[in-house]
N, C-alpha and C positions, 0 to 999 in steps of 0.2 A: 523498550527494545532490550533484548537480552545482552548482557555483557559478553565480550569476546566472540561475538558473532562475526566470522570472517568470510563467510560465503554462504551460498544457498543451502548446502547440506546442513550446516549448523542452524541456519534460520528455520528450515523445515523441521528439523528435529525439535527445536524450541517450540514451534507451533504444535507439533504432535503431542509434546509433553505439557503444553499449556503454560509455559514459563515466560513467554514474551509479554511485553507491555500490551495493553489493550489496543492501541492504534496499530502496532506492528502485527498483532494477531489478526486484526481486521484486514490489514494489507495482504498478508499471506493468504487469508481465506479468499479474498478477491482474486488474487493471482491464480489460485486453484480453480476458481469459477471460470476465469477467462482462458486459461491454458491447461490442457490435459497432460502436459509434459511431466509434471511431478506428482500427479494424483496417485499413481501406483506406489511410488516411494513413500508418500505420506500415509497411505492406507496400510502399508507394511509396518511402518513405525507405530501406528495406532493399534494395529493388531498385536504387535509385540508388547505394547504397554498394557493392553487388555489381558494378555496372558499373565503378565506379572500381577495384575490386579486380581485375576482369578485364583492365583496361588496364595494370595494374602488372606488373612483371617477375616471372615465376614463381620460387618458391623450392622446392627439392627437399625432400621429407619424408625424415627419417632412417630411418623404418621404414614405408614406404608400404604394404606388404603387411599388416603388423600392424595398422595403422590401419583398413584396409578390412575385415579379418577381424573386428575389434572392432565396427565399425558393422553388418556383416551378421549378426553373431551376437547382437546386442542384441535384447531382447524389446520389441516394440511394445505400447503400452497398448491395452487393450480399448476398442473404440469405444462411446461412450455418446451416444445421440442427444439426450439432454437437455442444455440449456445449463448452464454452471456456475452461473449465477444461479438456475436452477430447483433445482439440487442444494443450494446453500447455503440456499435458502428452506425446504427440507424439514427442516432441523435444523442444529444447530451443529457436528455432526461432519463435515460436508462442507466441507472447506477447499479453496480454489482450488489447483490443482497448483503454481502458481508460489510459493505461500507455505509449502508443506509442509516445506521444508528448515529454515525458521525456526520455524514454528508447530507442526508436527506435523499429525496427521490428526484429532485430537479436541480441540475447544475446551473441552468440559465437564470434561475431566480435567486441565486446566492449573491451576497454582497461582495462582488469582486472589487479588488483595488488594483489600479494600474501601477506597476512597478517601473517599467520602462516602455518605450514604444514597442508595441507588439507583444508585451508580456504582462499578464495580470495574475493576481493571486487571491485566494480566499483562505483565511486562516480559521482553524477550529479550536484553537487554544491548546493547553497542555494537559495530558492525562498520563499518569504513571511515569512522570518525568520525561515524557516525549511530546513534542509538538507535531501536529498534523496539519496539512494544508493541501489545497488543490492548486496546480499551476496550469495556466492556459497560455500556450506559446503559439503565435501565429506561424503559419507554414513558412519555412525557410528562414525564420528568425533564429538568432543565436542568443543564448544566455551569456551573461558576462562570465569570464573565467573566475573560478572560485574553488576554495577548499573548505574544510569543515573542522570545527572544534568539537569532535565527537563523530557520530556516524549518521549517515543518511540512507534511507531506503526509498527508492522511487519506483512506483508501479505505473506503467503506461496503460492508460484507459482507452485512449483513442489516438490515432496517428502513430508517430514514431519519432525517434531522435538518434543522432549519432554523437559519440564523444570519443575520447582516447581509448576507451575500453571496448568499443564496438558499436553495433547497431541494435537498438531496442525498439520493439513494436508492441502492439496491444497484448497485454498479458505478461510481458517481460518485467523483471525486477532488476534494477541497477543498485549496486551496493557501493558506497563511497565513505571514506574516512579521512583522517588528517594526512594520510599518505597520498591522497588523490587530489590533484589539481586539474580540473577539467573544464571544458567549454562546450556544453551540449548545444547541438544545432537541430532544430525541428526539421523533419522531412519536408521536401517541397510537395505542394499539391494538397496538403491537408493539415489543419491545425493539430497541435499535439496537446493533449490533456493528460496530466499525471497527478497521482495521489502520492504525497511525500510524507515520510515520518522521519523526524530528526531528533537526535539526542545531542545537544550542543549547537552552538551558533554557526551559521554559514558565514564565511569571510571571503569577500571579493578580493581578487588579486589582479595584478597588472596596473598600469598607471591610471586608466579610466576607472577600473573597479575600486581602487583605493579612494578615489574622490567620491564615488557614489556610496561606498560602504556605510558611512555614518547615517545616511538617510534611509537605509533599508532595514535598520534594526527594529 
């Protein structure tokens, strides 16, 4: 995760520049697959970066012909007219392309661990100083109140949730840091599945949370 990211504009700029950690880069890529809201903005940033690259002095490739052959011989993905959001909503096995190197292609076959009644998690370890995980929250269930020692990005893959900052649905990204103490609640009627990237430990708050906190580390 890029330091001093305080909102979506900074996060998207980091994505376009390629300066985010690998898990955060994957999260933003999946956000762009699921939601068209920021695609034009990111395309503009990438075009601006390309203009700067075009103005810089060229550097010769050590194996130009080999690079071109590899590009031309690579298989292009089959075109699917459905949006990624439509595919994810059909079932948990449809993972956005940007997340598949981390998550795989089937969520149901992952080694989920129960955290609390109605809440389970699958961790994928730490890359570039950031931890990534999937959270599966049963419809209508609330996460414990918590804050963060660092930053947390949460991308909704399926369903939705509400917290003190608003309502988040598939494709939305929630940003939280040490200034945020929130209690996300999954929407009624559908389980909520999220991909989260954290830099720093989550800390439960409130009397119940303080009791559970040592067991969730």
